[in-house]
N, C-alpha and C positions, 0 to 999 in steps of 0.2 A: 504494500500500500504506500502511495506517495505521501509526502509530508502535507501536501495540500489536502489530499483526501482525508488524512488523519485530523487536520484542523477542522474540516467540514463535519467530520463524524463527531468530534468533540462538541460542536455546536448542536448537531442533530440529536445527540443523545442527552443533551442538557448538562453536560459536564462543565460547560462554560457558555455564557450568553453570547449572542451574536454581537452585541454592543461591546462586550469585553474583548472578544476576539478581534473586532475591528480596531479598538483602541490599542491593543497589543501590536497588531500589524502596522498601524500607522506610526506608532512610536518607534518601531524597529526600522522602518523604511527611512531613507534619506529624503530630504526635501525634493531632490530631483526625481527620485522614484515615485513619490506621491504626485508630483506634477505630471510625469509621464503617464501614470495610471489614469489620472483624471482626463488627460488629453486623449489617450487611446480609447477611452469610454465616452468620448465627446461630452465631457462635463467641464472642461476647462473654459476660461473666459472667451477664447476665440470661437466657441460654438454658440455664444449668446448673441442675441440680436444687437445689443449695444456695443459689441466689439467692433472696432474699425481697424483697417490696415495700419493706421498710425500707432496703434497699441502694440504692434508686433515688433519685437526687438531682434533684428537680424545681425547684430554685431558679431555673433559667433555662428555664422551660417554655413560653416563647413568649407569655405574657400581656403586657398593657400595661406593668406594673411591671418585669418582667424585660427587656423591650425597651428601656425607658428606662435601666435600670441598665447594660445591655450597651453602650449608646450613650454612656455616661459621665455620665448624668444620674441624680441620686439621687431617692429618693421624697420626698414631702412631709415625712415625719417626719425625714428626713436634714437638712432645712432648717428644722426647728423648728416646723412646722405640724402640729398634732394634732387638727384638726377643729373648733376653736373659731371663734367669729365675730370675735375680735380678731386683728389681724395685727400 
């Protein structure tokens, strides 16, 4: 039996309430995990009517520059290079 099935069985048999299991799971998960779970289940802000494209933060959208930034490396501009031929 998988651990997920075991958790569901504990709720189904009354060993733990659904609210307590949810609380345990949410406290265990990281903020990113919770955000991803809400998004995958279409419960995040971007699925609400009042959400606009202006609310979307694409600063780390998976392009080369954001990959380097997330790895701890800055952009050329961060190191003083602005496209000139002189170094």
